[in-house]
C-alpha positions in Angstrom: 84.5 186.9 104.1 85.7 186.6 107.7 89.0 184.8 108.6 87.1 182.0 110.0 85.0 181.5 106.8 88.3 181.9 104.9 90.0 179.0 106.8 86.8 176.6 106.8 86.7 177.1 103.1 90.6 176.3 102.7 90.2 173.3 104.9 87.4 172.2 102.7 89.1 172.2 99.7 92.3 170.8 101.2 90.2 167.7 102.1 88.5 167.4 98.9 91.9 167.8 97.1 93.6 165.0 99.1 90.5 162.7 98.6 91.0 163.3 94.9 94.7 162.6 95.0 94.0 159.6 96.9 91.6 158.4 94.3 93.7 159.3 91.3 96.7 157.4 93.0 94.4 154.4 93.2 93.5 154.4 89.7 96.6 155.3 88.2 98.1 152.0 90.3 95.1 149.9 88.9 96.2 150.8 85.3 99.7 150.3 86.0 99.0 146.7 87.0 96.4 146.2 83.9 99.4 147.7 81.7 102.0 145.3 83.3 99.5 142.3 83.0 98.7 143.1 79.4 102.6 143.7 78.2 103.3 139.8 79.6 100.5 138.5 77.7 101.6 140.1 74.6 105.1 139.0 75.2 103.7 135.4 75.6 101.4 135.7 72.5 104.7 137.0 70.6 106.6 134.0 71.6 104.0 131.5 70.6 103.5 133.2 67.2 107.2 133.0 66.7 107.3 129.3 67.8 104.5 128.7 65.4 106.0 130.7 62.5 109.3 128.4 63.0 107.4 125.4 62.7 105.5 126.0 59.9 107.9 127.9 57.8 108.6 126.1 54.7 112.0 124.0 54.5 112.9 124.4 50.7 112.3 127.1 48.0 108.5 128.3 47.7 107.0 126.7 44.7 105.6 129.0 42.1 101.9 129.9 42.1 99.5 127.7 40.0 99.3 130.7 37.2 103.0 130.1 36.1 
């Protein structure tokens, strides 16, 4: 293999690697946005569950089950 062919192969590999890196960066960025959005949704749902649990919590001692 002569130097011209070797150089061409290296340039081709570099170009392909740069494209791959750009694709991976785009995918990671999209996934990070999705994770952030889902984390905010989970936080909001946790707050809703806590609020509902506070509203429906019994105020006094729990009565014994019917089989006692």
